C-alpha positions as CSV (number, residue, x, y, z in Angstrom):
1,M,0.0,0.0,0.0
2,L,2.8,2.4,0.9
3,R,4.6,1.5,-2.3
4,R,1.5,2.4,-4.4
5,L,1.2,5.7,-2.6
6,V,4.8,6.6,-3.2
7,L,4.5,5.6,-6.8
8,A,1.4,7.7,-7.3
9,L,2.9,10.8,-5.6
10,S,6.1,10.5,-7.7
11,S,4.1,10.2,-10.9
12,L,2.0,13.2,-10.0
13,S,5.1,15.3,-9.2
14,M,6.7,14.3,-12.5
15,L,3.5,15.3,-14.3
16,A,3.5,18.7,-12.5
17,V,7.2,19.3,-13.4
18,G,6.5,18.4,-17.0
19,L,3.6,20.8,-17.3
20,S,5.4,23.7,-15.6
21,G,7.8,24.0,-18.5
22,S,5.2,23.5,-21.3
23,A,3.4,26.0,-23.5
24,S,0.4,25.9,-21.1
25,G,2.7,27.1,-18.4
26,Q,3.7,30.0,-20.7
27,G,0.1,31.0,-21.1
28,L,-0.1,30.3,-24.9
29,F,-2.9,27.6,-24.6
30,G,-4.9,29.4,-21.9
31,S,-4.6,31.8,-19.1
32,P,-1.1,32.1,-17.7
33,P,-0.3,30.5,-14.4
34,P,-0.3,32.8,-11.4
35,Q,3.0,34.5,-10.8
36,A,4.9,33.7,-7.6
37,S,6.4,36.6,-5.8
38,S,10.2,37.0,-6.5
39,T,11.0,36.1,-2.9
40,D,9.1,32.8,-2.8
41,N,11.8,30.7,-4.4
42,A,14.8,33.0,-4.0
43,P,17.9,31.4,-2.5
44,A,19.0,32.5,1.0
45,D,22.1,34.3,-0.5
46,G,19.8,36.7,-2.4
47,T,20.7,35.6,-5.9
48,P,17.7,35.2,-8.2
49,P,16.5,31.7,-9.0
50,P,17.5,30.2,-12.4
51,A,15.0,30.8,-15.2
52,A,12.9,27.8,-16.1
53,T,13.5,26.4,-19.6
54,P,10.6,25.1,-21.6
55,A,10.2,21.4,-22.1
56,P,11.5,20.2,-25.5
57,A,8.8,19.8,-28.1
58,A,7.6,16.2,-28.8
59,P,8.7,14.8,-32.1
60,V,6.1,15.1,-34.9
61,L,5.2,11.6,-36.1
62,P,5.0,11.1,-39.9
63,G,1.4,10.9,-41.1
64,S,0.0,12.5,-37.9
65,P,-2.4,15.5,-38.0
66,T,0.5,17.7,-36.7
67,A,2.7,16.5,-39.6
68,V,0.0,17.7,-42.0
69,V,-0.2,21.2,-40.3
70,K,3.5,21.8,-39.7
71,P,4.5,22.7,-43.3
72,F,2.1,25.7,-43.2
73,Y,4.4,27.2,-40.5
74,E,7.6,26.2,-42.3
75,H,6.5,27.8,-45.6
76,L,4.3,30.8,-44.9
77,G,1.4,31.3,-47.3
78,L,1.4,27.6,-48.3
79,E,-2.4,27.3,-47.6
80,L,-3.0,29.5,-50.7
81,D,-0.9,27.3,-53.0
82,P,-3.2,25.3,-55.3
83,A,-0.7,22.4,-55.3
84,Q,-1.6,22.0,-51.6
85,R,-5.3,21.3,-52.2
86,K,-4.5,17.6,-51.8
87,N,-4.2,18.3,-48.1
88,F,-7.7,19.8,-47.8
89,I,-11.3,18.6,-47.9
90,D,-14.6,20.5,-47.8
91,P,-15.5,23.0,-46.4
92,A,-11.9,24.4,-46.5
93,K,-11.1,23.1,-50.0
94,S,-14.3,24.6,-51.4
95,V,-13.4,28.1,-50.0
96,L,-9.8,27.8,-51.2
97,D,-10.9,26.7,-54.7
98,K,-13.3,29.7,-54.9
99,S,-10.6,32.0,-53.8
100,D,-8.3,30.6,-56.6
101,A,-11.1,31.2,-59.2
102,L,-11.6,34.8,-58.0
103,R,-7.9,35.5,-58.2
104,A,-7.7,33.9,-61.7
105,S,-10.6,36.1,-62.9
106,G,-8.7,39.2,-62.0
107,Q,-11.4,40.3,-59.5
108,G,-9.0,40.4,-56.5
109,E,-8.1,38.4,-53.5
110,C,-10.6,36.9,-51.0
111,L,-8.2,35.5,-48.4
112,D,-5.2,36.9,-46.6
113,P,-1.9,35.5,-47.6
114,N,-0.9,34.4,-44.1
115,M,-4.0,32.7,-42.6
116,A,-1.9,30.2,-40.7
117,L,-0.4,33.1,-38.8
118,D,-3.9,34.5,-38.0
119,N,-3.3,37.3,-40.5
120,A,-0.8,38.9,-38.1
121,D,2.3,40.9,-39.0
122,Y,5.1,38.5,-38.2
123,D,8.8,37.9,-37.6
124,K,9.4,34.3,-38.7
125,L,12.2,33.8,-36.2
126,A,10.1,35.0,-33.2
127,I,7.2,32.8,-34.3
128,D,9.4,29.8,-34.7
129,K,10.8,30.3,-31.2
130,S,7.3,30.6,-29.6
131,L,5.4,28.1,-31.8
132,R,3.6,25.3,-29.8
133,T,1.2,22.6,-30.9
134,I,-1.2,20.3,-29.2
135,E,-2.9,17.4,-31.1
136,A,-6.1,15.6,-30.1
137,I,-7.4,12.6,-32.1
138,N,-10.9,11.3,-31.7
139,G,-11.5,8.4,-34.2
140,D,-11.4,9.8,-37.7
141,E,-11.4,13.4,-36.5
142,A,-8.5,15.4,-35.1
143,K,-7.7,18.9,-34.0
144,V,-4.3,20.5,-33.9
145,V,-4.1,23.7,-31.8
146,V,-1.3,26.0,-32.7
147,A,-0.2,28.8,-30.5
148,F,2.5,31.4,-31.0
149,V,3.4,35.0,-30.3
150,A,3.6,37.6,-33.2
151,A,4.5,41.2,-32.6
152,G,4.0,40.7,-28.9
153,N,0.5,39.3,-29.3
154,K,-0.5,35.8,-28.5
155,H,-2.3,33.9,-31.3
156,R,-4.1,30.6,-31.2
157,L,-5.5,28.7,-34.2
158,E,-7.4,25.4,-34.4
159,W,-6.9,23.1,-37.4
160,K,-9.7,20.6,-37.9
161,L,-8.8,17.4,-39.7
162,K,-10.6,14.3,-40.9
163,K,-9.1,11.0,-41.9
164,V,-9.9,10.2,-45.6
165,G,-8.6,7.1,-47.2
166,G,-6.1,6.6,-44.4
167,D,-4.7,10.1,-44.7
168,W,-5.4,13.2,-42.5
169,K,-6.9,16.1,-44.5
170,I,-7.6,19.6,-43.3
171,A,-11.4,20.4,-43.1
172,D,-11.2,23.8,-41.6
173,L,-9.0,26.4,-39.9
174,L,-10.3,28.6,-37.1
175,S,-8.7,31.5,-35.3
176,V,-9.5,31.4,-31.7
177,T,-7.8,34.7,-31.2
178,G,-9.3,36.5,-34.3
179,E,-12.7,34.8,-34.1
180,W,-12.8,33.7,-37.8
181,A,-13.1,30.4,-39.6
182,L,-11.9,29.6,-43.1
183,S,-15.2,27.8,-43.8
184,Q,-17.1,31.0,-43.2
185,Y,-15.4,33.1,-45.9
186,Q,-17.5,33.9,-48.9
187,C,-15.2,33.9,-51.9
188,E,-17.5,34.7,-54.8
């Protein structure tokens, strides 16, 4: 009994340590954790405590929903490339196809060129340093939540994916921060 209690407590403390350095601890995926006063953890000699380093990002598994989303942050504007339509299904694909037709007709643009970045002004290096993802799979549906900081502002987007023929396809892109969804655009 004592052994189980010790094992449970050690597992709980490892989980707490793992979460304290994660993106959620940085406030990107929700409200930031409460700040401790500077004297709570200060050593007795008065030197400041060492800064916490974020936990390393988990590797992206080939064929995973995150692997489908990641290229859109490596090559900005990729979502508007017609060659990428193979990664989309309706309703997102329909909106992107209509946007392509509108652009080809010479009537202008319907979508912003950096939707994956929440249409924000950006510094790619700063975004790369702050970019965090969380993936959740439920059967043949998945969500990849992406959070980053651009120009000092926190952004959070949700990519909705569905498994089609064994491959993950993007069905929609929603900005939690900007309160828009790709599927709601009217490109006509």
